[in-house]
C-alpha positions, 0 to 999 in steps of 0.5 A: 709158812712155819709149822708149830707143834703145840703141846699143852702141859698140866704143871699142877694146881690146875695151871698149864704151860703152852709149849712149842718145839721145846719152848713155853710160849704162854702160861694158863692160870687156874683163873683162866688168865693166859700170859703170852710170853713169845711173839714169834715161832722163831723167838728163843725161850725157856721151857717152863716146868713149874708155876711157882705162884699164880699172881695178880694181874699186876705181874705180867711177863708177856701179854695177859688176857682172860677167858672170862668176862671181867664185867659182870664178873664171871668166874671160871667153872670149866676149862677145856682145851685141845690140840688140832691139825697135827699140832698147828692149832690149839683151842682153849674154852673157858666156861664161866658164870657170875656168883649170883647166877645172873650171867653165863659166859663162854670164851674160846681162844684159838692159837695159830701161827700166821704167814710171817711166823707170828703167834696169833690169838683169835677169840670169841666171847659170848655172854648170856643173861639169866635174869632181868638186869640193868647194865651200863656196859660190859667188859668181855676181856682185859689185857695187860702188856708186859711190865705195865703192872709196875709203877714208880719203883719199876719206872725204868723198866716200862716198855710202853708209854701210850695206849692208841685206839682208833674210832669209827671214823678211822682216827687214831687217838693217843692216851699217854700212860699216867696215873692221875687222869681217868680217861673214862669221860674222854673215851665216852665222847668217842664212837667206835665200830667193828674194825676198831683196834687198840693197843700199847705203843712206845718210842722207840719201838720195843723189840717185841713190837706193839700188842693190839686188840682188833674187834671184828664183830660186836653185837653191841657198840664197841667201847674201850677203857684204860685203867689209870693204875695198871694201864690195862686195856678194857675191851668193852661194849656199851649197854643201856637199860634193862636187859631181859633174861635170855639175851645173849651177845657175842664178840669176835676179836683177835690179839696180835703184834704189829710190826715196827712199820705198822706200829710207827704208822699208827703212831705217826697218825695218832692225835693226842687226846685233848687235855683241858685247863679244867683237867689240869685244875682237877688233877693238880696233885703233887708227885712221888718218885724215886729220889728226893721229893720236895713237892714242887712238881705236880703229876703230868697228865699230858704225857707219860708220867710213871710217878705216884700222886697224892690226890688233894682233898681240901681242907684236910689234905692240901698241897702247900706251896708256901711251906717247905724246907729247902724249897716251898713245897710240902703236904699239909694235913689239918685235923680240926678235931681228933681223928686219923687222916691217911693220905696215900700215894696212888697207885701203890707200886710193885717193888722189885725182889732182892732190894732194900727200900729206905724212906726218910722225910722231914716233918713239922707239926703245930699243936698236934695232940694225939699219936702224931704225924708219921709215915707208913709202908704197907707191904702186901701181895695178892693170893688166889688160893684157897680164896682170892685175897690180899695178904698184908705181910708187913706194916712199917711205921716211922716214930710219930711226931707230936706237939709243936716242933721247933722247925723240921724233924727227920723221920725214917721208916724202918728198912724194908728188905724184899727177898728173892722169892717175893717177886710180885709184892707191892707197897702202899706209902701213907702219910698219917696224922692221928690226932688233932692239929696240923702236920707238914711233910716234905723232902721225902727221900725214896731210896731203893737199892739192889742187894749184893750188887756193886754200885755203878759210877755216878751218872753225870747230873744225877744222884747215886740212888737214881744212877744205881737204880737205873743201871740195875733196872736196865740190867734186869730188863734185858734178862728175859722173863725168868722163872714164871710165877 
């Protein structure tokens, strides 16, 4: 059995690297988030000496998990760590409390190496109530796999396409990664037990394997949740009713990688979670992706779909399938009185560094009085210090269109240039009608180009924009995690 030699190094601002034999296998933020970078003791890796920035959970280099309870929201007060057994075992303990003082939690994560040379994490999370509370459920951890914090602009880099989870009867269920259908009701209809596991899967198998969480002991009925924005996996338990002070629950689980054969066996046995006609009717939303969008296609809730979507809200926000430019498809906003209506593509999307984003579209208006119809890009990032907050860096708007237009008018959002140091920024894309009247939007061209790179030859059947992005995305995806932020 391979013998590790773990070392924990403080690299400033209460952040740490976890190293083994000259390589960094994980980083630890001041918020208690561990980003696990290397699966195996034999994996090559760099030695990280600086964490440039603590990022939001949407930015993941490896496989992230936490030393606090996301729900009820305990925050890190104290971190302790130790290296034991001559360097073969590392132990991390996060002592946390909720801001209101109603809850205290302790999570201990133990890092070892198994018989085949894979790193493995064994965790125990314990929550104690300090006051009478009423709860529906708790979340003792939240895990994010590499690159799944990305969205539409990063779609070609995704490593995983589905979340798989096993229920109390040993049945494995398959939940495709898509942004529009929230699986809460479907997961709530299942029953889970100790021994249940859930994780991230893709076809073909990624070289790193399949990361999974397996519950070994749970003082409450186990449960899971899937975020429809980042695809993160919520490790949960079901609670109902009022909880007395002093009540405590413990959860023991491990986080590891399945090899290709183990993962394939789960994939082969998995049943697709049922998608009903009502699901389709409720989630009938036009999609937004790279390239030209003429709004004739909707988001696919039955399989992997990494587009963003526009959630309808009639009569103000409607997918108009009779009005369009080249084809019959547009977004229509109707303001019966003077007001500002914003229709955002959801979820927001992370944007790669060293790129330039250009967005053009066609707009038509009828009887619009007021500022008019326009497009907006809100460029932002998440900042932890001195207090956690969103930093809105740039807001870009097209020139508004008002009155009644003679046909379709082209509008453009000023170019957004993303520098190298902005590695974890996101954008919201908004369609806005400010005033009274009706406005339509179609033929939205989302053009993302990497800077200082010669464009490749055109792929057969594709546009130059998409070909260029696909090639550059593949190139970057194979370059490793790079500097850690």
